[in-house]
N, C-alpha and C positions, 0 to 999 in steps of 0.2 A: 417838829413838836412846836403845839402852837403856844403862844408867848402868853403869859398868866393875864396880862390884863387884854388878850384878844378870846379866849379859851369860854368866859362866861358870855360874850356877846355873841358869838358863833353859839352857842348852847341857848341861849334865849334867842336867837333868831331863826336858827334853822326850821323850826317847824313852819314859821310864813315862808321863808325862802323855798324849801321843799314843794310846799302847797304851789307854788307859783314858778317852779324851776321849768317846769314845760314850754309856758308862758314865755318868760326868760327867753330861753333857748329858742323858741319859735323866731321872738324876735331879733334875738342875736345873729342867727343864718340870715335873715333878711337885711339886715343892717349890714352884714359882712359880705353878700354878695352882690348888693346894690355896688357898694363900693372897691369890691374887688372881684367880678365876674367872671375874670377868670381862675378864679379857685372852685365856682362849679364848674366852668367848661374843662379843667385840667387837673382836677386832683381830688375833688369831692364825689362820692360815689350818686349820680344823679337819681337812680332808680330808691336809693336808698334816704336821698331826700324827699321825693317824693311820698314814698310811703309812711314817712315820719318818723321811721325807725331811727336815726342819726340823732335827730333830735333828744329822741327820749333816751339814746346810748349815752349822751353829752349829761343830759341831766342825771340819770344814774351814776356817772362813774364821780360827777362834782358834790353830789349828795351820800355817796357813797363814802369818799375820801375825806369829805366833812365828818362825818359821822365814826370813821376809825380812828380822826386827829382825837376827838372829843375821847374816846374810850383809850386813848393809850395810854398804857402802863397796868391795867387793868388786864388779871390774872384770864388767860382763856380768850384776850379780846382778837380780832381780825386784825391781821397788819397789811397794809396796801402792797407791800412788796410785789405779790402776784398780780393785782391788777396792773398796777403800773407796767412791770414786766410786759405785760400783754401788748398794752398799748404803747412802750416804746418799740415793742420791735415793729408793730404794725407803723410807726410815724417812720421811722428807719425805711422802712421799703417801701415807703411812700416818696422817703428824701425831704423830709422837713426838717427845718431850718430854723435854731433858736429865735431868727428876727421872725417868722411869724407867730411863736409866742407874745409880740408885743403888740402886734395887731389884730389877735384874738381877745387880749386885755383889753382894749381899747372897744371893742364891740360889744364884748360881754358886759364890763363894766355901763357901759352908756344903758344895754338892753336892761339890766338891772335898777341903774335910775330911773329909766322910764315906768317898767313896769310897777315898782313897789314906790314910786312916789317921797313924799315927805318923809316913810319909816325907814329912807336911806339918810341916817346922819353922818356926821361923820366919823364919829365910832364904829358903826355897821360898817361903812365903808372900808374903813381901816384894817378891821376884824377880816371882813371877808377878802380883800386885798391880800391879805398874810394867807389866808387858805391858798387863795391862787395860786401866789407865787413859791408857796411850799410844795405844790402839786407842780408848776409849771416847770421850776428849778429841777426837782428829782426828774423827770420826766428829761430834761437839757442834758444833765449828767450822763444819765443811761446810755442817751440815742448820742452821744458824742463817743460814751465805749463803744457801742456796736458799730460805728463809722471807724472808729478803731481798728476794732477787730476786724472787720472787711478792708480796711486797707484802702477807705474812704474818703475823700475832704468830705465836709459837712451835706449833707443833701447828692453826692455825686455818688449814686452806688446804681446807678443804670448804665444798663450796653445792650449791643447790639446782635442779637441771638438769630439764625434761621432756622425756619422748622425744615428736618431732614427726611422726618418720614412722620405717619399717621397712620393712624389704626382708629376702625369703630369699636369700641367695647359695648354699646348699647345703643339702642336706636337713638338716645337723645344724646350720648357721650362717647368722646371721641380724645383716644391720650395720642402726644404729639412731642415727637422729640428732637430734641433743642441744642444747637451747634453755635459756639460765636463764630462772628463774620468773619474777624481779625484774625483766626486761625489759632488763637491763645486758648489753652485748655480750658473746659469749665472749672470751675471754683470748687473746694471741698466744702462739704456741708454737714450738718446731723442729721441722721435719719429723725422724720417726723418735720422737718422744716418746709418753711413755703417760699416763693419767690412772688415780687408785684411784678406781673404783665400790663403794659401799656398798648393799646392799640388804637387809630385815628379811624374816627368815625364818620361817617358821610357829610353830617354837619360841620364838619372839623375840630370838633371834641376831642381830645387827648385821657379817656378815662380808663381806672387803672382798677384791678382786679387782683388779688392773691389768689394763687392756685399752690399747691402742696407738690413738693416734687416727690410724684411716685416711683420711685426705683431708688436702690440703696447709691450711696456717694462711691465714687471711683470707677464710675464706667465708663468715664469718657466722654459722656453728654450727659444731659437733664431731659429728664419728661414729666410731662405735666398733664391730668386727665381732666377735661374741661367737660361738664355737663351743661347740657342747655339750657339756661330756665326760660321755661315759660310761663306769661304772666297768668296770673286768675286774679284772687287779692291784691296780688304787685305789680308791676310792670314788668315786662320779658326783662331778659338781663341783655343788656346793649353789648357787653363784650364776650361771655358767654354764647348769645348768638351771634355776634361776629367771627368770632374763632370757630365755632362749629359750622359756619358757610365759609370761610374766605381762608381758614388757617392749614393750608393745605402745603406740601414740600415748596422750599422756596419763598414764601413767604417769610418777611422779616419784621420782630417784633423788638420792642425794648422791656428790655425785662432786666429786675434787680437784681444783686445779691442775696444770697437767701439770709431769712429771718425766719424768728418765731422761737417761742419756749417749750412749747409741747414736743420733746425730742426724747429720743429712747435715752431710759433710767442705766446712769453705768452700773456695773456691779455683774453678781450673775444671779442676784434675788430671782424670784418669781416674779412672771409680769402678767397681767390682763388687759389684753386689747379690745377694746371695745369700739365699734362704729356702725353708722348706720348710712343709706345713701352714699353719695361721693364722699361721706369723711371716712371711706377704708382706703383713701390715699395715703393719708401719713403713715399708716398702718401697714400698707404695702411698704414703704421704702424701708420702717423699719424690720419688718418679718424678711426682707429680701436681706440689708446688713446681717442679719441673725444667722441666712442661712450662709452667705456668702464667708462670713469667718468664723464659720463651725460652730455656732456655740450649741454648747447643751445647756441653757437656762431652759426653767419650766414656764413653757409660755401658755395661755390661755388665749384663743382668741376668738372674738363673739360679734358676727356683723349680722343688721336688721335690714329687711328689704322691704317694697312690695312684693317682688314677685323674682324667680332665680332670672327674667330675662334681663329687670331691670337692675339686677346686681353688677355693676362693673368690677372688671379683670375677677370674674367670679373662680375659673380655673386657677389662674395665674395664683389667687391666693390659696386655693384649698391644694396645689402642688408646692409654694412655700411653705405652707405648713406640715406639709408629709416631709418637707426636705430636714426638716427638724428632730431631734431625736426623743425630746420631751416636750410636745405641741400638741393642743387640741384645740378644733375648731367646731365653736356650736355656731348654727345657723337660723334665723326664724325671716319665715318671709310670713307676708297679709296672704298670697294666694302663693300654695305648693303646685309641683305637678308631680307627674311618674318618675320624673330624672331625678328627682331628690328627695328619696327614700328615707333619708337621713337627717332632712331638714324638719322641724318645726312650725306651726301653724302658728299664727297670731303676735303678738309683742314678746320682747325678751321677758324672759321671767328667769331670775336669777338665783331663786331656789332651787333649780337643775344645776347649777354650777358651783363647782367645789372652788374655796377660795382660801388659800394657804395661806400660813401667817407670814406676814411681812410682804404681802405682794403690793408691788405697783402698778397703778391705772392711769391708762392712757385714754381719753374721752373723745370722739371726734364725730360730730353730725348733728341732725337738727333739734334746735334748743329744748324741743320741750322731750324729746326722748332723752338728753344728757341729764337735765333736771330729774327725770323719774330716774334713772341708772343710778345715778349719784344720790339718790335719799336711800335709794334700794342697801347702795352699799354703807351707806354712813348706818343704816338701821342692823347690817351685819358686822359693823366693828370696822370696815377700814377705815382708817384716819384720816381727817380730812387733807391733811399735807402730805397724803399718798395716791391722792386723786389729782390729777392737771387732766386739765381741757384746751379744749381751740373753738375759739366762735370765726368764723370769716363774714365778714361783715361789721356791723355794729354790734358791740358785746349787751346785747338784750335781757341780757343774765342779771345785769346793774340795776338797769332800768326797771325790773321785775321784782328783783328783790327789796 
């Protein structure tokens, strides 16, 4: 909660800070990487830095958090818990340490002072310093709990894993089965969680990306599914391309413990699992777990893709749904063929889907898809806190809000 002296200052200056926040974050990253080039080489996603998404996501999270603080205590006001929870899980998977928040603070406030100039009075600086440390300390505490749950020291969540199997799922996607190189069993995880995978690229950079675990826990191995990202309006995916080309049995990767808060909801109430494209991967883990445990929960599964040929794990997903006693599968493809007579053409239309009372929703896919589906669900009366989503890469939802 903001102090009484800082709240009016933040309220008065939020429009000015918000208007300049992308300039501030752009300068912040330039200052940060000039002082610490190793962070861009081995921690931050170089593709998201090149296309500006990381800057927009940071700007969105700062502005969103400040706005939530100002509305604290209002009836129906959004809470920062969900936003900070997603960030904390992502940071833990990357091995972020508490000391790095001091580095960020130094360069971020240097960028604020340089961008806003004389408008940053000591009073304004103190108020926004309070905002920063409220956010940072909340994340530090959450990340410490996540490290403790993973049985790891701060930042020490990575280990070496060998690819033991590879399977081509679509022309641009492969699944990779992973086992620990030290012979120890793979750790437990909750269906829907992801791991960070670090690879060394030809220029020596050690880039990291997150991939959902696409099979149920308890199988003695982990499986990830990687879709090669081809550049169009954005750079080619460095890690996805490397894994697609070089991820063969015998290759050794550096992999984090599992993290992520988009997980299979507890209980026996109805579920709606919605995915598009490679967003099917956390849904597969959830379905596999439900099938393995003999769950009788009512489950509605929706998947959207460009075509049946682009739908990774298509037959596996269909078989998992058929293995559940009370599950239904709805498919939408932009292009259909004679082999998918049960699929609809075009975009997902929730009007054709029954939504039982008390349904819990898990969403994963491209941001425009998730925004559209979430909007339809809210209009149909599904409570906001019953809709959970996962974003891989910067959370542009915040930046666009």
